[in-house]
C-alpha positions, 0 to 999 in steps of 0.5 A: 292853883299854880305851882310856885316857880321858886330861886333859892340859890347862895349868893355872895354879900357882894352879889355872884352865886360863882365865883369867876370860873364858876366856883363855888368852894365858897359855899359854906354848909351850915349844919343847921339846913337841912337839905333834905326837908327843903329837897320836900318843897320842891320835886322839879329843879331846872336851871341851865345849861352851864348851872348843869354841867358843874354837877354833871362835873362831880360824876353822874348825870347831875339828876337829884333824887326825889325831882324831876332836873330840866336842863334849858341849852341851845347847845345841847342836843336835846336828850333824856337821861333817868331824872334829866331831860335835857330842852331846847325849847322855849324856857317861859313856855315850859316853866308855864306848862311846868307850873300848871301842873299839878305838884310841890313847887318847882326849883329854881337852881343856879343859872344867874341867866336861866332868871333873868329869863323868866324874872322878864317873862313872867313866871319867877315867884319867890325869889330866896336868898341863902347870904354868905358872908364872902366878898368874891370881887367877882364872878356870875351875878345873881342877876345880870340887868334888866329892869328892875322889879321890887320885891316883897319880904317874906321871912328871913333868918340867921343862921349864928354858926356859919354867918348866912343869912337866909331871906326870902320875897315875894314877886309882885305879882306871882304865884302868892307868897313866898315861904316860910323859912322851915330847912332849918333843925329845931334848936337842940334844947340845953337841960338845966341841972 
């Protein structure tokens, strides 16, 4: 069975994955999200140049612990860094080859333009969004304009501390259904005396 390509991203209530200048300071960190559990669902991340440059601006080479990172760029030269490979090849061909290899799922990490290319190429299997309760008014859209795609709801969870709503959808024709949302820490039980 082929690996799933999962677009897993935070989005504002009005549909933006980043502010007009790429800002992401509006994304709140909810204490119930278990990021280690989320990262264990993947062994590869694919992203566009702009997303990778946001990561490198924080220091380092944009590597993500435990993941092989593939960066698609038409302007950067092909290069390999520890855990990061920059490619100029057709994203659809590269992702199709990655999906054919054994391993865990592949994380489409940010990048609405890359999402559009891979969705139009029939390679996206799930769309998993964490809807953050903020209205940005403008910014980088979740998905640039193009053909409509109907999705099937697979799971949803509300995170009361932050108001984030996590939603997982399956893309018709994709590899299996979207996974259940399992990256939330279990609620602590209150002991009654």
